PAVODREN-244412 format. One line per field, with one value per residue (C-alpha): residue in three letters; x, y, z. Coordinates in steps of 0.05 Angstrom, whole numbers. Example, Ala and Ser with C-alpha at 12.3 -4.5 7.8 and 13.67 -1.06 7.14 Angstrom:
BEGIN
type	c(ALA,SER) $
X	c(246,273) $
Y	c(-90,-21) $
Z	c(156,143) $
END
This chain:
BEGIN
type	c(UNK,UNK,UNK,UNK,UNK,UNK,UNK,UNK,UNK,UNK,UNK,UNK,UNK,UNK,UNK,UNK,UNK,UNK,UNK,UNK,UNK,UNK,UNK,UNK,UNK,UNK,UNK,UNK,UNK,UNK,UNK,UNK,UNK,UNK,UNK,UNK,UNK,UNK,UNK,UNK,UNK,UNK,UNK,UNK,UNK,UNK,UNK,UNK,UNK,UNK,UNK,UNK,UNK,UNK,UNK,UNK,UNK,UNK,UNK,UNK,UNK,UNK,UNK,UNK,UNK,UNK,UNK,UNK,UNK,UNK,UNK,UNK,UNK,UNK,UNK,UNK,UNK,UNK,UNK,UNK,UNK,UNK,UNK,UNK,UNK,UNK,UNK,UNK,UNK,UNK,UNK,UNK,UNK,UNK,UNK,UNK,UNK,UNK,UNK,UNK,UNK,UNK,UNK,UNK,UNK,UNK,UNK,UNK,UNK,UNK,UNK,UNK,UNK,UNK,UNK,UNK,UNK,UNK,UNK,UNK,UNK,UNK,UNK,UNK,UNK,UNK,UNK,UNK,UNK,UNK,UNK,UNK,UNK,UNK,UNK,UNK,UNK,UNK,UNK,UNK,UNK,UNK,UNK,UNK,UNK,UNK,UNK,UNK,UNK,UNK,UNK,UNK,UNK,UNK,UNK,UNK,UNK,UNK,UNK,UNK,UNK,UNK,UNK,UNK,UNK,UNK,UNK,UNK,UNK,UNK,UNK,UNK,UNK,UNK,UNK,UNK,UNK,UNK,UNK,UNK,UNK,UNK,UNK,UNK,UNK,UNK,UNK,UNK,UNK,UNK,UNK,UNK,UNK,UNK,UNK,UNK,UNK,UNK,UNK,UNK,UNK,UNK,UNK,UNK,UNK,UNK,UNK,UNK,UNK,UNK,UNK,UNK,UNK,UNK,UNK,UNK,UNK,UNK,UNK,UNK,UNK,UNK,UNK,UNK,UNK,UNK,UNK,UNK,UNK,UNK,UNK,UNK,UNK,UNK,UNK,UNK,UNK,UNK,UNK,UNK,UNK,UNK,UNK,UNK,UNK,UNK,UNK,UNK,UNK,UNK,UNK,UNK,UNK,UNK,UNK,UNK,UNK,UNK,UNK,UNK,UNK,UNK,UNK,UNK,UNK,UNK,UNK,UNK,UNK,UNK,UNK,UNK,UNK,UNK,UNK,UNK,UNK,UNK,UNK,UNK,UNK,UNK,UNK,UNK,UNK,UNK,UNK,UNK,UNK,UNK,UNK,UNK,UNK,UNK,UNK,UNK,UNK,UNK,UNK,UNK,UNK,UNK,UNK,UNK,UNK,UNK,UNK,UNK,UNK,UNK,UNK,UNK,UNK,UNK,UNK,UNK,UNK,UNK,UNK,UNK,UNK,UNK,UNK,UNK,UNK,UNK,UNK,UNK,UNK,UNK,UNK,UNK,UNK,UNK,UNK,UNK,UNK,UNK,UNK,UNK,UNK,UNK,UNK,UNK,UNK,UNK,UNK,UNK,UNK,UNK,UNK,UNK,UNK,UNK,UNK,UNK,UNK,UNK,UNK,UNK,UNK,UNK,UNK,UNK,UNK,UNK,UNK,UNK,UNK,UNK,UNK,UNK,UNK,UNK,UNK,UNK,UNK,UNK,UNK,UNK,UNK,UNK,UNK,UNK,UNK,UNK,UNK,UNK,UNK,UNK,UNK,UNK,UNK,UNK,UNK,UNK,UNK,UNK,UNK,UNK,UNK,UNK,UNK,UNK,UNK,UNK,UNK,UNK,UNK,UNK,UNK,UNK,UNK,UNK,UNK,UNK,UNK,UNK,UNK,UNK,UNK,UNK,UNK,UNK,UNK,UNK,UNK,UNK,UNK,UNK,UNK,UNK,UNK,UNK,UNK,UNK,UNK,UNK,UNK,UNK,UNK,UNK,UNK,UNK,UNK,UNK,UNK,UNK,UNK,UNK,UNK,UNK,UNK,UNK,UNK,UNK,UNK,UNK,UNK,UNK,UNK,UNK,UNK,UNK,UNK,UNK,UNK,UNK,UNK,UNK,UNK,UNK,UNK,UNK,UNK,UNK,UNK,UNK,UNK,UNK,UNK,UNK,UNK,UNK,UNK,UNK,UNK,UNK,UNK,UNK,UNK,UNK,UNK,UNK,UNK,UNK,UNK,UNK,UNK,UNK,UNK,UNK,UNK,UNK,UNK,UNK,UNK,UNK,UNK,UNK,UNK) $
X	c(-1,28,43,55,103,138,217,239,307,344,372,368,320,296,290,252,209,193,140,160,119,141,106,118,153,180,226,219,185,201,171,204,155,180,153,83,37,12,-63,-25,13,-39,-77,-21,-6,-79,-92,-24,-37,-115,-116,-47,-22,48,66,48,99,156,132,95,47,-20,-97,-115,-178,-240,-203,-249,-202,-211,-165,-106,-130,-158,-216,-201,-225,-180,-177,-122,-69,-9,52,70,26,-39,-69,-123,-172,-175,-216,-166,-137,-73,-84,-45,-17,-2,47,10,53,2,-59,-66,-61,-138,-166,-132,-144,-210,-228,-276,-262,-263,-220,-183,-110,-57,-24,57,84,97,144,202,198,128,98,50,12,29,-11,-4,-65,-31,-23,-95,-109,-70,-104,-171,-168,-131,-204,-240,-196,-208,-179,-229,-252,-261,-233,-203,-130,-85,-20,43,99,132,188,220,167,106,65,70,-5,-34,-94,-130,-69,-33,28,1,40,16,58,75,30,-33,-34,-75,-102,-51,21,46,111,103,75,88,29,-8,27,-23,-78,-141,-156,-206,-172,-180,-147,-102,-66,-64,4,-9,52,85,36,25,-22,-32,-70,-95,-129,-124,-182,-219,-212,-226,-292,-315,-288,-330,-395,-385,-375,-443,-486,-450,-467,-533,-537,-482,-510,-480,-478,-473,-427,-383,-333,-267,-202,-144,-116,-60,-27,-6,22,-49,-86,-109,-148,-201,-249,-311,-345,-307,-302,-244,-257,-210,-198,-159,-107,-144,-214,-172,-168,-186,-116,-57,-34,26,29,-30,20,19,-41,-59,-29,-52,-97,-124,-203,-238,-301,-315,-363,-390,-372,-391,-400,-382,-408,-387,-314,-328,-299,-318,-300,-286,-282,-260,-262,-338,-357,-326,-345,-316,-265,-280,-352,-324,-270,-307,-325,-251,-223,-222,-177,-124,-124,-50,-57,0,10,64,99,73,94,133,105,143,98,86,93,20,12,-36,-81,-108,-116,-165,-148,-89,-73,-23,37,52,124,106,78,137,188,178,260,268,267,241,245,230,196,251,294,256,222,221,167,160,176,128,106,63,17,-34,-98,-104,-177,-219,-255,-287,-332,-267,-226,-177,-146,-87,-34,17,80,108,34,66,121,122,125,185,150,90,146,183,163,183,245,266,243,261,325,361,419,423,476,464,477,463,431,410,425,367,367,329,362,396,359,397,380,369,348,321,264,264,295,303,315,364,334,395,384,405,465,515,526,555,509,512,497,493,476,543,583,564,547,562,520,549,574,562,534,505,442,392,318,277,210,166,117,86,16,59,120,179,229,259,342,388,468,479,523,465,469,494,486,432,380,366,307,279,272,206,152,123,56,66,41,94,118,98,146,175,156,222,216,231,241,205,247,283,245,181,183,144,190) $
Y	c(5,68,125,191,245,303,316,389,415,476,463,504,567,517,451,469,407,348,299,220,168,101,31,-14,-69,-19,27,110,150,223,275,340,403,438,387,406,462,489,464,392,402,428,371,319,347,348,284,255,290,297,335,324,379,408,377,311,325,329,269,283,224,246,214,198,225,188,148,128,147,145,140,130,71,68,16,-4,-56,-118,-109,-153,-201,-198,-237,-211,-159,-150,-92,-49,4,66,111,149,140,100,34,18,-41,-93,-152,-223,-249,-207,-239,-307,-369,-385,-328,-307,-239,-247,-200,-149,-159,-96,-92,-35,-26,24,74,53,105,108,59,96,65,72,116,74,75,19,-10,-59,-106,-132,-66,-55,-111,-107,-37,-71,-124,-85,-56,-120,-166,-178,-217,-277,-272,-351,-334,-382,-363,-402,-441,-407,-437,-479,-451,-479,-457,-470,-447,-378,-362,-312,-280,-239,-198,-203,-240,-294,-345,-408,-444,-516,-528,-495,-529,-597,-619,-676,-674,-678,-687,-675,-597,-598,-627,-570,-526,-488,-515,-474,-480,-451,-414,-366,-292,-299,-231,-179,-142,-72,-39,-109,-123,-193,-224,-290,-355,-424,-477,-511,-475,-481,-556,-556,-523,-562,-620,-593,-590,-654,-686,-652,-679,-747,-755,-750,-806,-858,-919,-983,-1036,-987,-995,-936,-918,-891,-857,-881,-822,-849,-909,-944,-1001,-1025,-1001,-949,-883,-877,-818,-833,-773,-722,-772,-818,-886,-926,-1006,-1042,-1090,-1149,-1125,-1111,-1181,-1256,-1274,-1260,-1185,-1158,-1080,-1054,-1019,-1099,-1085,-1008,-938,-875,-851,-917,-910,-976,-1003,-1005,-1029,-987,-1036,-994,-918,-891,-829,-810,-814,-802,-863,-905,-968,-1000,-1072,-1094,-1165,-1169,-1152,-1218,-1297,-1327,-1377,-1413,-1422,-1480,-1512,-1569,-1589,-1578,-1601,-1675,-1709,-1753,-1716,-1695,-1618,-1566,-1504,-1447,-1431,-1358,-1350,-1391,-1397,-1433,-1480,-1496,-1467,-1435,-1459,-1430,-1469,-1416,-1344,-1336,-1402,-1429,-1496,-1505,-1551,-1569,-1579,-1651,-1668,-1643,-1707,-1777,-1777,-1711,-1684,-1611,-1559,-1494,-1504,-1459,-1529,-1555,-1498,-1427,-1372,-1381,-1455,-1492,-1560,-1621,-1648,-1678,-1657,-1690,-1648,-1591,-1540,-1489,-1459,-1443,-1435,-1477,-1527,-1579,-1607,-1663,-1673,-1738,-1774,-1778,-1820,-1891,-1891,-1923,-1953,-1990,-2052,-2032,-2096,-2141,-2107,-2098,-2161,-2159,-2183,-2174,-2128,-2062,-2013,-1932,-1871,-1828,-1764,-1728,-1732,-1713,-1723,-1783,-1819,-1827,-1827,-1870,-1868,-1931,-1917,-1857,-1838,-1890,-1878,-1912,-1896,-1917,-1898,-1883,-1944,-1980,-1934,-1985,-2037,-1989,-1937,-1871,-1800,-1770,-1788,-1751,-1792,-1857,-1834,-1774,-1745,-1774,-1843,-1904,-1959,-2029,-2038,-2094,-2090,-2086,-2075,-2037,-1997,-1986,-1945,-1897,-1900,-1917,-1969,-1979,-1997,-2022,-2011,-2055,-2134,-2179,-2237,-2298,-2341,-2404,-2406,-2459,-2504,-2518,-2587,-2620,-2656,-2720,-2704,-2628,-2582,-2539,-2480,-2415,-2368,-2316,-2245,-2204,-2141,-2079,-2004,-1952,-1912,-1846,-1783,-1811,-1851,-1906,-1950) $
Z	c(1,-23,31,18,55,57,59,79,66,50,-16,-76,-95,-149,-90,-32,-17,-47,-49,-22,-34,-4,0,66,22,-46,-55,-50,-103,-110,-154,-157,-156,-210,-263,-230,-234,-173,-186,-197,-130,-84,-114,-98,-28,-8,-25,5,72,86,152,172,206,215,285,245,193,244,271,334,346,329,328,253,228,247,302,365,419,502,560,509,468,395,369,306,246,227,156,129,160,111,140,217,211,227,184,231,203,254,207,172,98,119,166,231,237,298,308,290,358,405,388,435,393,420,389,323,285,241,187,208,280,321,379,430,426,450,406,405,357,285,243,221,151,127,168,195,263,310,358,416,432,503,530,516,543,604,617,614,657,715,719,716,758,839,887,900,828,789,721,663,645,589,619,577,616,676,719,778,824,788,725,683,664,618,655,601,577,652,674,729,774,807,856,856,915,892,815,844,914,903,901,830,797,730,703,635,627,636,583,527,567,606,676,721,778,834,844,910,906,850,845,805,808,785,733,760,793,840,825,853,821,880,923,864,862,939,932,874,919,986,950,913,975,1011,951,958,1031,1020,963,990,1024,1042,985,933,871,854,806,838,829,867,901,942,966,1038,1059,1089,1028,979,981,936,914,902,880,926,985,996,1027,1053,1007,1055,1023,1042,1000,938,923,937,923,974,963,1007,987,947,896,864,829,835,825,823,786,763,759,797,811,880,929,993,1052,1119,1126,1196,1207,1275,1249,1181,1155,1087,1076,1005,970,906,915,931,866,844,856,921,908,966,940,891,936,955,884,848,905,943,999,974,911,875,860,834,881,890,955,974,1051,1109,1181,1230,1231,1166,1083,1053,978,932,897,852,857,924,951,1001,1033,1086,1092,1159,1181,1202,1129,1086,1096,1123,1125,1146,1212,1194,1237,1194,1122,1092,1104,1044,1005,996,975,897,891,850,889,884,954,969,999,1065,1093,1076,1118,1069,1133,1160,1089,1113,1067,1088,1048,1049,1011,1047,1032,960,981,1009,1090,1119,1176,1144,1144,1211,1243,1192,1186,1256,1305,1390,1400,1339,1327,1289,1264,1274,1282,1340,1316,1385,1454,1509,1582,1581,1528,1453,1391,1342,1258,1237,1166,1128,1170,1216,1292,1351,1419,1466,1545,1593,1632,1577,1545,1585,1633,1683,1717,1673,1703,1641,1566,1541,1581,1546,1481,1423,1369,1302,1337,1300,1348,1357,1388,1411,1390,1456,1420,1361,1375,1311,1329,1371,1313,1375,1376,1435,1439,1484,1478,1543,1529,1525,1579,1560,1624,1622,1658,1709,1708,1779,1803,1781,1833,1820,1803,1813,1766,1727,1766,1727,1702,1750,1727,1726,1767,1724,1746,1725,1671,1686,1646,1652,1589,1586,1522) $
END
């Protein structure tokens, strides 16, 4: 678009003034007034200058003819967008311009749109008036915003302290602690997004405002909480968002109210920590188990929305059945074995081996091990299943009476000592006891005086009690003296054999 200007100078008598025509993207074009007659010169000047006065010709800013202005602002209409400039009709023969970067990405310039601008002087190259949209907005917003107002602002960036926002052209700042009710680690997700926030402070001198989104969320949450309290009831199924995890459970937001989902109510399967199956932000379906209005507590459950696997245990498992499972945890008295999610059986220490004396389950299994066991008993009411490993193997005691007869001599190793005697291993899974009174032909004051652990000894079988799984042994030297028979009296009945009187064994054991 062509523009006209006047160059004043003190040249020769013939040249006192030149009319200069310029173009924003073109070259200077000059006309020598000597080539024009007076009438033509006046016409060209009048057309180029319009109503401009002398101060304007010397660079003093002035309002264009027809432009509406108030309190340092000018109203204009967008007529074109060319490159980085938006051309504005302000009522005169010459359009003004405003950089496109001053327009919000959410509200780009539209042809025919009327807006308010602030003059920023004239461009030296073209003589066009330069306008500012942001300066005009800033002036308007200072009069329209107040502390406590809830406004919509756009996030423009993130710094070390929080979020930077654009509040109707005014610079806004929101500390990280005021972005959300819950603690956040990442804030880039908010950039170039709008959010509702409350004005906390206004700094007119620094031309900035302090904002809080947390206050808006808290008010919304309190409103939702009050509404939820009116409709919440035990047994309801609600959708919720996991807000926080703890070792004992998860806190779930069910419409403005937080309820506790205990770790034992997450799943029928054993869960040691809620983080194994849940994470913050997960959407879950929960059932309201209990409402404690006095303590303002709500108990929630997830597993209650699924079928209880124990209802089918008796149909799926039978005594003497062989099953495969996984060891989930160990205790002093045995190992817990998961048969399926939500169903566990107990493998007692006493049922782990026929041949080894197990003091703790860790001697044979560890968590995570796969095991094959036999079902011994089922108690669905108490949710108990008893398992056995040794039941899958042969019981060495089943044929003990055939292999160990009284008065036979055997060889074994002393495995442990007790105050009342010594245990001797005859084979894997079969032990006998030599009482302290049967350790030597001589008087024994202490078991350790006669035998030591690990010592191999020869012993004589005194008796076998299959029901009690006990074998009595003696390390004494067997007597070889013959037994003399009493003389018989003619016609007399044979004498009854004389019973040997035995003293009670020390230690209170009757073997």
